[in-house]
C-alpha positions in Angstrom: -16.8 -12.6 -4.7 -13.9 -11.5 -2.4 -11.7 -8.4 -2.0 -9.2 -9.8 -4.6 -12.0 -9.5 -7.2 -12.5 -5.8 -6.6 -11.1 -3.1 -8.9 -10.3 0.3 -7.4 -10.6 3.3 -9.7 -7.7 5.8 -9.4 -10.1 8.5 -8.2 -11.3 6.2 -5.4 -7.8 5.4 -4.3 -7.1 9.2 -4.2 -10.2 9.6 -2.0 -9.0 6.8 0.2 -5.7 8.7 0.7 -7.6 11.6 2.2 -8.7 9.5 5.1 -6.3 9.8 8.1 -3.5 7.2 8.0 -4.6 5.6 11.3 -8.1 5.0 10.0 -7.4 4.1 6.4 -7.0 0.4 6.8 -10.3 0.1 8.6 -12.0 2.3 6.1 -10.7 0.3 3.2 -11.9 -2.9 4.8 -15.4 -1.5 5.3 -15.5 -0.1 1.7 -14.4 -3.4 0.3 -17.0 -5.3 2.4 -19.7 -2.8 1.4 -18.9 -3.2 -2.3 -19.1 -7.0 -1.9 -22.4 -6.8 0.0 -23.8 -4.6 -2.8 -22.5 -6.9 -5.5 -20.2 -4.3 -7.0 -16.8 -5.1 -8.5 -15.6 -1.6 -9.2 -15.0 0.8 -6.4 -15.6 4.4 -7.4 -15.8 7.6 -5.3 -19.6 7.5 -5.8 -19.8 3.9 -4.4 -17.6 5.0 -1.5 -20.0 7.8 -0.7 -23.0 5.4 -0.9 -21.3 3.0 1.5 -20.3 5.9 3.8 -23.9 7.0 3.9 -25.1 3.5 4.8 -22.6 3.1 7.5 -23.3 6.5 9.0 -27.0 6.2 8.6 -27.5 9.2 6.3 
């Protein structure tokens, strides 16, 4: 699976827009890689939170 196989839910894209512009590209890349690592095809706000928790160690 690669990033082109991923489906972003509208709510997840809205959440991504809340990340400061200068960090958004890096965040998107980490979220997409996290989804691939977890075997997920659909990116949801809940998945974003799960990935954030893993990256931040929470």
